[in-house]
MARNUVO-306650 format. One record per residue: x, y, z of N, C-alpha, C in turn. Coordinates in pm, whole numbers, plus 50000, padded with zeros to 5 digits. Example, Ala and Ser with C-alpha at 12.3 -4.5 7.8 and 13.67 -1.06 7.14 Angstrom:
BEGIN
<r <51319 49431 50780> <51230 49550 50780> <51320 49670 50780>> <r <51285 49775 50708> <51367 49894 50714> <51290 50003 50787>> 
END
This chain:
BEGIN
<r <63601 13613 93552> <63636 13637 93677> <63563 13545 93771>> <r <63624 13502 93877> <63567 13415 93984> <63567 13488 94119>> <r <63502 13421 94214> <63481 13490 94352> <63507 13376 94445>> <r <63582 13410 94543> <63608 13328 94657> <63616 13410 94786>> <r <63531 13373 94881> <63513 13445 95017> <63492 13588 94992>> <r <63410 13620 94885> <63375 13757 94861> <63476 13842 94779>> <r <63588 13775 94749> <63694 13850 94684> <63697 13811 94525>> <r <63699 13904 94439> <63713 13866 94288> <63856 13846 94261>> <r <63879 13735 94182> <64006 13697 94128> <63991 13643 93985>> <r <64106 13659 93919> <64112 13611 93769> <64195 13476 93767>> <r <64135 13388 93699> <64201 13250 93680> <64273 13269 93549>> <r <64405 13228 93553> <64484 13238 93431> <64564 13105 93422>> <r <64572 13056 93303> <64658 12940 93264> <64749 12984 93175>> <r <64888 12943 93216> <64991 12980 93122> <65071 12853 93097>> <r <65101 12827 92972> <65173 12698 92929> <65307 12734 92877>> <r <65411 12664 92932> <65539 12688 92868> <65565 12575 92769>> <r <65633 12624 92655> <65644 12553 92532> <65783 12558 92482>> <r <65847 12462 92421> <65973 12467 92376> <66054 12340 92379>> <r <66158 12340 92310> <66255 12208 92299> <66289 12156 92446>> <r <66329 12030 92449> <66376 11980 92570> <66510 12045 92599>> <r <66530 12085 92727> <66656 12141 92773> <66674 12286 92753>> <r <66578 12356 92712> <66584 12507 92696> <66567 12587 92830>> <r <66526 12519 92938> <66527 12581 93059> <66377 12612 93115>> <r <66277 12545 93059> <66135 12578 93093> <66120 12541 93241>> <r <66162 12425 93286> <66152 12377 93429> <66222 12462 93521>> <r <66349 12513 93476> <66433 12599 93570> <66362 12734 93580>> <r <66294 12786 93461> <66233 12915 93470> <66111 12911 93563>> <r <66026 12800 93553> <65914 12778 93657> <65965 12768 93799>> <r <66076 12692 93818> <66125 12670 93941> <66180 12792 94010>> <r <66244 12879 93929> <66286 13017 93977> <66173 13103 94015>> <r <66079 13109 93928> <65972 13200 93954> <65891 13160 94077>> <r <65880 13034 94106> <65807 12977 94214> <65891 12937 94339>> <r <66018 12986 94349> <66102 12924 94446> <66060 12947 94594>> <r <65987 13060 94607> <65946 13073 94745> <65802 13022 94768>> <r <65753 12957 94677> <65603 12896 94678> <65621 12745 94716>> <r <65504 12692 94741> <65502 12549 94769> <65539 12466 94629>> <r <65584 12353 94657> <65629 12276 94533> <65521 12252 94438>> <r <65545 12204 94321> <65451 12180 94216> <65349 12077 94277>> <r <65222 12101 94240> <65116 12007 94286> <65118 11877 94201>> <r <65173 11879 94095> <65202 11771 94007> <65327 11790 93945>> <r <65391 11675 93882> <65517 11685 93837> <65546 11813 93739>> <r <65451 11855 93660> <65469 11957 93569> <65361 12061 93583>> <r <65307 12076 93697> <65196 12180 93731> <65241 12261 93848>> <r <65228 12395 93825> <65247 12483 93937> <65131 12575 93957>> <r <65090 12603 94089> <64988 12701 94106> <65038 12804 94208>> <r <64984 12929 94176> <65036 13043 94256> <64934 13147 94247>> <r <64922 13219 94365> <64832 13341 94378> <64918 13460 94358>> <r <64890 13554 94270> <64964 13669 94260> <64882 13786 94253>> <r <64931 13909 94259> <64859 14029 94239> <64942 14117 94139>> <r <64882 14145 94032> <64949 14221 93933> <64848 14341 93890>> <r <64903 14464 93911> <64831 14583 93886> <64686 14581 93940>> <r <64694 14549 94073> <64564 14539 94154> <64472 14439 94116>> <r <64508 14344 94017> <64431 14228 93995> <64473 14107 94075>> <r <64393 14043 94136> <64427 13913 94221> <64405 13804 94113>> <r <64517 13723 94112> <64514 13625 94008> <64547 13481 94062>> <r <64467 13383 94027> <64503 13247 94050> <64569 13183 93938>> <r <64698 13164 93942> <64773 13134 93822> <64800 12986 93833>> <r <64772 12919 93715> <64815 12778 93694> <64916 12780 93575>> <r <65020 12720 93604> <65146 12718 93518> <65176 12574 93478>> <r <65181 12541 93350> <65214 12415 93300> <65334 12402 93228>> <r <65419 12315 93241> <65537 12274 93169> <65507 12153 93080>> <r <65512 12189 92941> <65478 12081 92854> <65580 11976 92829>> <r <65545 11848 92805> <65632 11753 92771> <65663 11763 92614>> <r <65792 11774 92583> <65826 11819 92441> <65852 11694 92350>> <r <65871 11586 92403> <65895 11467 92308> <65793 11443 92224>> <r <65808 11398 92110> <65690 11377 92010> <65588 11266 92064>> <r <65647 11170 92146> <65549 11074 92207> <65444 11143 92294>> <r <65463 11260 92334> <65364 11327 92423> <65275 11431 92347>> <r <65285 11437 92217> <65214 11533 92140> <65069 11545 92175>> <r <64992 11435 92180> <64846 11437 92211> <64830 11500 92366>> <r <64915 11467 92458> <64908 11521 92584> <64945 11668 92589>> <r <65045 11707 92507> <65092 11832 92503> <64966 11930 92448>> <r <64890 11873 92357> <64785 11949 92298> <64665 11965 92407>> <r <64655 11878 92500> <64568 11894 92601> <64605 11996 92699>> <r <64737 12031 92717> <64779 12130 92791> <64742 12267 92735>> <r <64739 12284 92603> <64700 12398 92538> <64556 12443 92572>> <r <64461 12343 92595> <64325 12381 92621> <64303 12475 92723>> <r <64230 12578 92688> <64191 12679 92777> <64302 12767 92825>> <r <64417 12755 92756> <64540 12851 92802> <64511 12983 92763>> <r <64555 13072 92858> <64535 13212 92820> <64663 13289 92766>> <r <64770 13211 92793> <64898 13244 92734> <64997 13128 92720>> <r <65083 13146 92617> <65182 13051 92593> <65316 13121 92612>> <r <65409 13065 92685> <65543 13121 92687> <65638 13019 92608>> <r <65665 13068 92487> <65747 12990 92391> <65892 13010 92415>> <r <65968 12911 92458> <66107 12931 92500> <66207 12873 92408>> <r <66313 12933 92395> <66435 12882 92331> <66562 12927 92408>> <r <66669 12854 92396> <66788 12894 92472> <66889 12961 92364>> <r <66944 13075 92414> <67034 13151 92331> <67165 13072 92288>> <r <67187 12960 92361> <67303 12891 92333> <67266 12757 92257>> <r <67150 12741 92196> <67104 12632 92130> <67022 12677 92002>> <r <67097 12693 91898> <67036 12746 91772> <66921 12656 91721>> <r <66931 12536 91750> <66831 12440 91696> <66698 12476 91766>> <r <66708 12500 91899> <66585 12546 91974> <66519 12670 91914>> <r <66613 12760 91875> <66564 12883 91809> <66503 12865 91684>> <r <66564 12774 91598> <66499 12745 91470> <66371 12672 91488>> <r <66356 12588 91589> <66238 12510 91613> <66108 12596 91649>> <r <66143 12725 91702> <66039 12814 91737> <65944 12829 91613>> <r <66003 12848 91491> <65923 12864 91377> <65876 12728 91308>> <r <65980 12643 91293> <65962 12510 91226> <65881 12414 91296>> <r <65871 12416 91427> <65803 12317 91504> <65697 12380 91592>> <r <65727 12467 91676> <65641 12518 91792> <65519 12605 91744>> <r <65559 12710 91659> <65446 12791 91612> <65350 12713 91522>> <r <65408 12628 91445> <65319 12535 91357> <65238 12438 91454>> <r <65293 12394 91555> <65219 12303 91652> <65107 12379 91703>> <r <65127 12502 91747> <65031 12591 91820> <64921 12633 91716>> <r <64967 12675 91604> <64867 12720 91498> <64776 12593 91457>> <r <64840 12473 91445> <64749 12362 91412> <64637 12336 91511>> <r <64685 12341 91636> <64596 12316 91750> <64471 12411 91745>> <r <64499 12546 91730> <64398 12647 91746> <64315 12650 91610>> <r <64381 12627 91492> <64304 12635 91372> <64204 12514 91371>> <r <64241 12404 91415> <64143 12298 91424> <64027 12320 91517>> <r <64050 12398 91610> <63930 12437 91710> <63855 12560 91669>> <r <63924 12620 91562> <63865 12763 91525> <63854 12859 91629>> <r <63949 12854 91720> <63961 12949 91831> <64068 13045 91820>> <r <64062 13159 91871> <64172 13249 91873> <64277 13202 91964>> <r <64403 13191 91929> <64504 13148 92004> <64543 13244 92137>> <r <64598 13184 92232> <64624 13258 92347> <64744 13367 92309>> <r <64767 13454 92399> <64882 13543 92397> <65006 13456 92385>> <r <65095 13492 92293> <65229 13417 92278> <65335 13517 92326>> <r <65420 13476 92417> <65540 13549 92458> <65659 13464 92420>> <r <65745 13525 92346> <65870 13459 92303> <65974 13490 92400>> <r <66040 13381 92468> <66131 13403 92580> <66263 13337 92546>> <r <66374 13411 92543> <66514 13358 92534> <66564 13335 92665>> <r <66603 13201 92689> <66661 13155 92819> <66813 13167 92812>> <r <66869 13158 92924> <67028 13144 92951> <67090 13278 92917>> <r <67024 13396 92927> <67095 13524 92883> <67204 13556 92966>> <r <67238 13491 93074> <67349 13515 93159> <67479 13476 93076>> <r <67463 13391 92983> <67574 13356 92895> <67632 13469 92811>> <r <67554 13573 92797> <67604 13691 92718> <67729 13751 92778>> <r <67743 13741 92912> <67866 13790 92975> <67989 13711 92914>> <r <67975 13599 92861> <68088 13514 92809> <68075 13520 92652>> <r <68014 13625 92603> <67988 13638 92460> <68121 13644 92383>> <r <68229 13693 92437> <68354 13691 92358> <68394 13550 92323>> <r <68371 13466 92416> <68409 13323 92396> <68314 13248 92313>> <r <68182 13280 92327> <68076 13211 92258> <68014 13288 92139>> <r <68064 13404 92104> <68005 13493 92016> <67936 13429 91894>> <r <67994 13338 91836> <67944 13287 91708> <67838 13172 91737>> <r <67831 13129 91854> <67731 13034 91882> <67608 13073 91937>> <r <67605 13192 91992> <67477 13244 92071> <67383 13319 91961>> <r <67251 13285 91997> <67146 13358 91920> <67144 13500 91971>> <r <67147 13608 91887> <67159 13736 91935> <67013 13790 91964>> <r <67024 13904 92051> <66903 13964 92082> <66825 14015 91962>> <r <66885 14065 91865> <66823 14104 91749> <66748 13999 91671>> <r <66812 13875 91671> <66758 13759 91595> <66634 13721 91672>> <r <66643 13734 91808> <66515 13701 91892> <66408 13798 91863>> <r <66436 13934 91859> <66339 14025 91824> <66276 14006 91688>> <r <66358 13971 91588> <66316 13942 91459> <66213 13820 91454>> <r <66253 13725 91530> <66169 13604 91530> <66034 13638 91598>> <r <66040 13710 91699> <65910 13756 91778> <65825 13833 91676>> <r <65878 13921 91597> <65801 13987 91509> <65751 13905 91391>> <r <65825 13808 91351> <65785 13721 91241> <65677 13611 91279>> <r <65685 13578 91406> <65576 13481 91448> <65455 13549 91516>> <r <65466 13688 91509> <65366 13777 91574> <65343 13751 91720>> <r <65461 13730 91795> <65447 13723 91949> <65408 13860 92000>> <r <65325 13847 92102> <65275 13972 92169> <65400 14028 92254>> <r <65498 13944 92276> <65605 14001 92376> <65737 13925 92347>> <r <65846 13987 92366> <65986 13924 92350> <66065 13969 92474>> <r <66118 13866 92549> <66207 13898 92669> <66315 13790 92662>> <r <66427 13833 92727> <66539 13753 92755> <66536 13726 92913>> <r <66579 13615 92956> <66591 13602 93103> <66698 13487 93133>> <r <66729 13480 93258> <66820 13377 93315> <66776 13325 93443>> <r <66741 13195 93445> <66713 13129 93564> <66828 13119 93658>> <r <66948 13113 93615> <67067 13111 93696> <67077 13230 93780>> <r <67081 13349 93710> <67101 13481 93780> <66962 13539 93829>> <r <66867 13493 93789> <66724 13549 93815> <66683 13672 93727>> <r <66779 13708 93647> <66750 13824 93553> <66626 13811 93465>> <r <66531 13888 93471> <66415 13898 93385> <66306 13786 93415>> <r <66327 13698 93512> <66241 13587 93535> <66097 13644 93576>> <r <66084 13726 93675> <65962 13785 93723> <65897 13858 93609>> <r <65976 13933 93535> <65920 14018 93424> <65855 13924 93317>> <r <65913 13813 93284> <65855 13725 93197> <65711 13694 93232>> <r <65702 13647 93354> <65564 13607 93404> <65470 13737 93421>> <r <65524 13841 93484> <65438 13950 93510> <65373 14020 93372>> <r <65478 14037 93279> <65435 14092 93158> <65338 14008 93079>> <r <65359 13865 93074> <65270 13782 93019> <65129 13779 93090>> <r <65130 13787 93207> <65000 13790 93277> <64928 13920 93242>> <r <64994 14026 93233> <64935 14158 93202> <64872 14142 93060>> <r <64940 14087 92971> <64893 14073 92825> <64773 13975 92827>> <r <64786 13872 92905> <64673 13773 92905> <64540 13832 92969>> <r <64558 13918 93078> <64442 13990 93132> <64385 14092 93033>> <r <64472 14159 92957> <64429 14254 92856> <64339 14179 92761>> <r <64398 14052 92711> <64322 13998 92606> <64198 13936 92653>> <r <64185 13895 92780> <64065 13849 92841> <63961 13958 92839>> <r <64009 14074 92872> <63918 14187 92895> <63875 14257 92765>> <r <63954 14238 92658> <63926 14297 92526> <63863 14194 92428>> <r <63758 14236 92359> <63703 14149 92267> <63770 14157 92132>> <r <63849 14262 92120> <63928 14285 91991> <64071 14298 92000>> <r <64118 14198 92092> <64272 14202 92104> <64340 14150 91984>> <r <64449 14213 91946> <64536 14168 91843> <64678 14155 91890>> <r <64744 14060 91843> <64885 14039 91885> <64970 14155 91832>> <r <65023 14229 91912> <65126 14337 91884> <65248 14315 91961>> <r <65360 14306 91886> <65476 14274 91950> <65540 14396 92039>> <r <65556 14355 92169> <65613 14458 92252> <65768 14419 92282>> <r <65853 14490 92245> <65995 14436 92268> <66037 14527 92391>> <r <66073 14454 92493> <66107 14513 92615> <66256 14497 92654>> 
END
């Protein structure tokens, strides 16, 4: 906890991870649409109050290309939560949750012998479900997402849409709650909450 002008606040760092084109930037833009623009190309700051906790929130959008692997690992430093994104209309991005991103995250934290941050698995583009009859065979189902969340031991699974705004605030608010709980608890364990 930090203090500014006599007021206690919690500093939290959330990093968005996932394949190029899954909607990480759109998710951040939608959540921050009434705030000032990013302070840096991929960095957003916002003050929020969640459950009577005043929070200074730093949100980072990782660069996904392999050329930026070293820089991406720097983004993970001191992160309290990772929002791991895939798009429901991009099965490759879903498959990469396990084959690329959880491996990348585990490698980073195993080498530091540190407890990894809270991981929230987030499916983007859920507004496409209304066109499911046309796209049925192409979309990753909610059940598949829930199964993936359980298998990677994510603390949270949610679906959202930056286009409609559905679930966007909940993604950040629920992730913040879990990150605060982990910071306050010495014995936090990842337990998947399917909401």
